[in-house]
C-alpha positions as CSV (number, residue, x, y, z in Angstrom):
1,M,38.3,11.6,19.2
2,R,37.1,9.0,16.2
3,I,35.1,10.7,13.9
4,T,32.6,8.4,11.6
5,D,30.7,10.4,9.1
6,A,26.7,8.3,9.3
7,H,25.6,9.6,5.6
8,F,27.2,9.9,2.2
9,H,26.5,8.7,-1.4
10,F,28.4,8.3,-4.2
11,W,28.0,8.1,-7.8
12,N,29.6,8.4,-11.5
13,E,28.8,7.6,-14.9
14,H,29.3,3.8,-15.0
15,M,27.1,3.3,-12.0
16,S,23.1,3.9,-12.6
17,V,22.1,6.1,-10.2
18,Y,24.6,8.7,-12.1
19,H,22.2,8.8,-14.4
20,R,19.4,9.9,-12.4
21,V,20.6,12.9,-10.8
22,S,19.0,15.6,-12.7
23,P,20.7,18.9,-13.7
24,S,18.0,20.8,-13.1
25,G,18.8,19.5,-9.5
26,G,21.6,21.7,-9.1
27,A,24.7,21.5,-11.6
28,V,27.6,21.0,-9.1
29,L,25.5,17.1,-8.7
30,Y,25.9,16.2,-11.9
31,A,29.4,15.3,-11.1
32,D,31.2,12.4,-10.3
33,Y,31.3,11.5,-6.5
34,T,33.8,8.3,-6.2
35,P,36.0,7.2,-3.2
36,A,39.0,8.9,-4.8
37,V,36.9,12.2,-4.7
38,L,36.3,12.1,-1.1
39,K,38.7,10.2,0.7
40,P,41.3,13.2,0.8
41,L,38.4,15.0,2.4
42,L,37.9,12.8,4.8
43,D,41.7,12.2,5.8
44,Q,42.0,16.0,5.9
45,K,39.2,16.5,8.5
46,G,40.5,13.2,10.4
47,V,37.4,11.0,9.6
48,D,38.4,7.8,9.4
49,Q,35.6,5.8,8.6
50,A,31.9,6.1,6.4
51,V,28.3,5.0,6.4
52,L,27.2,4.8,2.4
53,V,23.8,5.0,2.2
54,Q,21.5,4.5,-1.2
55,V,20.0,6.8,-3.2
56,Y,17.5,5.9,-5.9
57,N,15.2,2.9,-4.8
58,D,17.1,0.0,-6.6
59,H,18.8,-3.2,-6.6
60,P,21.5,-2.1,-8.8
61,G,22.6,0.9,-6.4
62,T,22.7,-1.3,-3.2
63,D,24.8,-3.4,-4.9
64,E,27.4,-1.4,-6.3
65,F,27.4,0.2,-3.3
66,L,28.2,-2.8,-1.5
67,S,30.9,-3.5,-4.0
68,N,32.5,-0.3,-3.1
69,A,32.5,-1.3,0.5
70,F,34.0,-4.5,-0.3
71,H,36.7,-2.5,-1.8
72,Y,37.1,0.6,0.8
73,D,38.1,-0.5,4.3
74,W,37.1,2.7,5.3
75,I,33.3,2.2,4.2
76,A,32.2,0.9,7.2
77,G,28.5,0.0,6.4
78,V,26.2,0.4,3.9
79,V,22.3,1.3,4.3
80,G,21.3,-0.2,0.7
81,W,17.5,-0.5,-0.7
82,I,15.5,-3.5,-0.9
83,D,11.8,-3.8,-2.2
84,L,10.4,-4.1,1.6
85,T,7.2,-6.1,-0.4
86,H,8.9,-8.7,-2.4
87,P,7.4,-12.3,-1.7
88,R,11.0,-13.8,-1.2
89,L,11.9,-10.7,1.2
90,G,13.2,-12.8,3.9
91,E,15.5,-15.1,1.6
92,I,16.9,-12.0,0.4
93,L,18.1,-10.7,3.8
94,D,19.2,-13.7,4.6
95,W,21.5,-13.6,1.1
96,Y,22.8,-10.1,1.7
97,Q,23.6,-10.4,5.4
98,K,25.8,-13.9,4.7
99,N,27.2,-12.5,1.8
100,H,27.9,-8.9,2.8
101,P,29.0,-8.0,6.5
102,K,29.0,-4.4,5.4
103,F,25.2,-4.7,4.8
104,K,23.5,-3.2,7.8
105,G,20.3,-2.1,7.1
106,I,17.6,-0.1,4.7
107,R,16.2,3.3,3.4
108,H,13.2,3.5,1.7
109,L,13.1,7.3,0.1
110,W,9.5,7.9,2.1
111,Q,9.7,11.2,1.0
112,D,9.3,10.6,-2.7
113,E,6.4,8.6,-2.1
114,A,2.7,10.7,-3.5
115,D,1.0,9.0,-0.7
116,P,2.4,10.9,2.5
117,A,1.2,7.4,4.6
118,F,3.4,5.2,2.2
119,M,5.4,3.1,4.8
120,L,2.2,2.5,7.0
121,C,0.4,0.1,4.3
122,P,0.0,-3.4,5.4
123,D,2.8,-5.2,2.4
124,M,5.5,-1.8,3.8
125,M,5.0,-3.1,7.5
126,Q,5.4,-6.5,7.1
127,G,8.7,-6.1,5.3
128,M,10.0,-3.3,7.9
129,K,9.2,-6.6,10.7
130,E,11.4,-8.5,8.4
131,L,14.2,-6.3,9.2
132,A,13.8,-6.3,12.6
133,R,13.6,-10.1,13.0
134,R,17.5,-9.9,11.6
135,G,18.8,-7.6,13.6
136,L,19.2,-5.0,10.9
137,T,18.2,-1.1,10.6
138,F,16.0,1.4,9.1
139,D,16.9,4.7,7.7
140,I,13.9,7.4,8.1
141,C,13.9,9.8,5.3
142,V,10.6,12.1,5.2
143,K,9.7,15.3,4.4
144,P,6.8,17.9,6.7
145,P,4.2,15.9,4.9
146,N,5.1,12.5,6.2
147,W,5.3,13.8,9.5
148,P,1.3,13.3,11.0
149,H,2.0,9.9,9.9
150,M,5.5,9.1,11.7
151,Q,3.7,8.3,15.0
152,Q,1.6,5.2,13.5
153,F,4.8,4.2,12.1
154,V,7.3,4.4,15.0
155,D,4.8,2.8,17.7
156,S,4.3,0.2,15.3
157,L,7.7,-1.2,14.9
158,P,9.6,-1.1,18.8
159,D,11.8,-4.0,18.0
160,L,13.7,-2.2,15.5
161,P,16.3,0.2,15.3
162,M,15.4,3.3,13.3
163,V,17.4,6.3,12.6
164,I,15.7,9.9,11.5
165,D,17.8,11.2,8.6
166,H,18.1,14.8,8.3
167,I,16.8,16.0,11.4
168,A,13.2,15.1,9.2
169,K,13.5,18.2,6.6
170,P,12.0,20.6,8.4
171,R,11.9,23.9,5.8
172,I,14.8,26.1,7.9
173,F,14.5,28.6,5.1
174,E,10.8,29.4,6.2
175,R,12.1,29.2,10.0
176,Q,10.1,26.2,10.3
177,F,10.1,25.3,14.1
178,D,7.0,24.5,16.4
179,D,5.9,21.7,14.7
180,W,9.1,20.4,14.4
181,A,10.1,20.7,17.9
182,V,6.9,18.8,18.8
183,L,8.1,16.5,16.4
184,M,11.0,15.5,17.9
185,E,10.2,15.9,21.4
186,R,7.5,12.7,20.1
187,M,9.8,10.7,18.6
188,A,12.2,10.9,21.2
189,R,10.2,9.1,23.5
190,V,10.9,5.9,21.1
191,P,13.6,4.3,22.9
192,K,15.6,2.3,19.4
193,L,14.9,6.0,17.7
194,M,17.9,8.3,16.7
195,V,18.7,10.8,14.7
196,K,21.3,12.3,11.9
197,M,22.3,15.5,12.4
198,S,22.9,15.7,8.3
199,G,21.8,17.6,5.3
200,L,20.5,20.5,8.0
201,V,22.3,23.3,5.1
202,T,20.2,22.1,2.3
203,E,17.0,22.8,3.8
204,A,18.6,25.8,4.8
205,K,18.7,29.2,2.3
206,F,21.4,28.1,-0.5
207,H,24.7,29.5,0.0
208,A,23.3,32.1,1.9
209,W,22.8,30.7,5.8
210,Q,24.5,31.6,8.5
211,K,25.7,29.6,11.1
212,E,23.2,30.6,13.8
213,D,20.3,29.4,11.6
214,F,20.7,25.9,13.3
215,Q,21.4,26.5,16.8
216,P,17.7,26.2,17.6
217,Y,17.4,22.6,15.8
218,V,20.8,21.4,17.2
219,D,19.5,22.5,20.5
220,H,16.0,21.1,20.8
221,L,17.9,17.6,19.6
222,L,20.2,17.8,22.3
223,A,17.6,18.7,24.7
224,V,15.2,15.8,23.9
225,F,17.4,12.8,22.5
226,G,20.8,13.7,24.1
227,P,24.2,12.9,22.5
228,D,24.1,8.8,22.6
229,R,21.2,9.3,20.6
230,L,22.2,12.0,17.5
231,M,25.2,11.4,15.0
232,Y,26.9,13.8,12.7
233,G,26.2,12.7,9.1
234,S,28.0,15.3,6.2
235,D,25.0,14.1,3.4
236,W,28.1,14.6,0.8
237,P,27.9,15.2,-1.9
238,V,24.1,15.9,-1.2
239,C,25.5,19.4,1.0
240,L,27.1,20.9,-1.9
241,L,24.0,22.5,-3.3
242,S,23.9,24.8,-0.1
243,A,27.5,24.0,1.4
244,D,31.3,24.9,-0.2
245,S,32.9,22.0,0.9
246,Y,32.6,18.7,2.9
247,A,34.9,20.5,5.3
248,Q,32.3,23.1,5.6
249,T,29.7,20.7,7.1
250,L,31.7,18.9,9.3
251,D,32.8,22.4,10.7
252,L,29.6,23.5,11.0
253,L,28.3,20.7,13.2
254,Q,31.4,20.9,15.9
255,Y,30.8,24.4,16.0
256,L,26.6,23.8,16.7
257,I,27.7,21.6,19.7
258,R,30.8,23.2,20.6
259,N,29.1,23.6,24.3
260,V,28.7,20.1,25.1
261,S,31.6,18.0,26.7
262,Q,34.3,16.0,24.9
263,A,32.5,12.7,25.8
264,E,29.7,14.4,24.3
265,K,31.1,15.5,21.2
266,A,32.8,11.3,20.9
267,K,29.6,10.5,20.6
268,I,28.0,12.7,18.3
269,M,30.6,12.4,16.0
270,G,31.1,9.0,15.9
271,A,30.5,6.9,18.7
272,T,26.8,6.7,18.3
273,C,26.9,5.8,14.5
274,R,29.2,2.6,15.5
275,R,26.9,1.6,18.0
276,F,23.8,1.7,15.9
277,Y,24.8,0.6,13.0
278,K,26.9,-2.1,14.8
279,L,30.2,-1.3,13.1
280,E,33.3,-2.9,13.0
């Protein structure tokens, strides 16, 4: 089975993102996380490629990550950030696609905006349509306050392939489930929408979770989305806030999908991601 990690990050003291990681947010994150650190961890678990995802809403981060992808074959794609309201957005997207074949899509940290309906503003929606015209993708990063606005958002963009990061971040530590389950049922009716089964441990009690805490969430996603629309992501190194290692996040998901067929596991652990991001 070929494994592709659909979601990870880098930063070190030479990257602009490093200086925006607050030690108060978790001392474990205030360190260098680089290709040299991650590659042995991937090799240990038989992960042969991964998708590098933006950390902050800025252009330098995108350029830094695309430089990483150029130098390392195992970085199969980059989900960056570009100002979707820029008056020359079309030209900027065309330039990135022409010069960076591993540029696969955009993520905007919707969860960090003061307005929970931020992505619905006309300028942002116009920018999203530019992504769709170019066959790019969009990662939806939300928290519960954003949930009431997601239906309008996804319904307005039927031609844009989108994926929900971190299963939309239900408060697993509070056992928030019912309203999340309804949201996922509604989202599953949108044909081009997928879900990353990533970030689970950081929504649970840090280093105090049990495997069984996550089973209802994974089982529900399997029921409403199915393996063709689900993908594994480590969310490394953010996962280290609540997991002991990269290996633990991968082992956890493999445990949670233990009852599906081998063919279905192969989709979740890599094939869905490769199809969605059109990875070589």
